[in-house]
N, C-alpha and C positions, 0 to 999 in steps of 0.2 A: 504494500500500500504506500503510495506516494503522499508526501505532505506538501501543501501549498506554501510558498514562501511569502514574504511580505509584499511582493510586487505581483501577486496573483490577482487577476481580474476575472470575476465571474461573468460568463457569457449572458447576453440578454435572454437567450432561449431558456437557460437554466433559471434565471430570475423570474421569468414569466411562468414556467412550470411550477415553481415553488409558490408563486402568488395565487395561481389559479387551481392548484391541486387540491383535491378533496381528501385531505389527510384526517385521520381519526384523532390523532393526538400529536404532541410535539415530538415524541420519540420516533414515530413513523416518518414525520417530516424531516427530522435530522438524519435518519438512516438514508432516505432518498437523496438528500443534499450531499451527504458524504459519498454515496455511490456515484453521483453525477460528477462531483469534483474529481474523484479518482479516475473516472473515465475520461474527463477532459485532460487531465495531466498525463495519462497514459497515451492519449492520442498525439501529444506533442513530442514524444520521444522519437528521435531520428536514429534509425538503424544504420550504422556505418558499414559499408561494404568492404570486402577484403582489398588490399592494395593491388593494383594492376601491374602486370609485368610490362614495362615500357619497351622491352626489347623484342617482343613478339609482334608480328604484323597485325594491324587492326583491320576489322571488316570481315566479310564473309567470303571474299574471293579466294581462289586457290592460288597459292604461290609456289614457285619452284625454288628450292634453296640451293645455293652454290656450295662449293667445298668448304667454305669458311663457316657455314651454318646460318648465314643471313639470307633473308628473303630478297631475291633479285628480280625476278620477272613474274608476270602474271600469266597463267596458262589460259 
């Protein structure tokens, strides 16, 4: 579970759902609010991809390699 920092800003959609929701008590409203905040924070996480090998040829074309192992011509 992620925790919001001091510069977290609640989305207007969440504010609206809290204001117009038909909650039976404050505990149910708080549980819904915590779940929505957790979902918002989880959606902001950026997954970093593995570093790319800059020495390999880019694209989907077929390349012929010469005796040094570098891509030289396209077939």
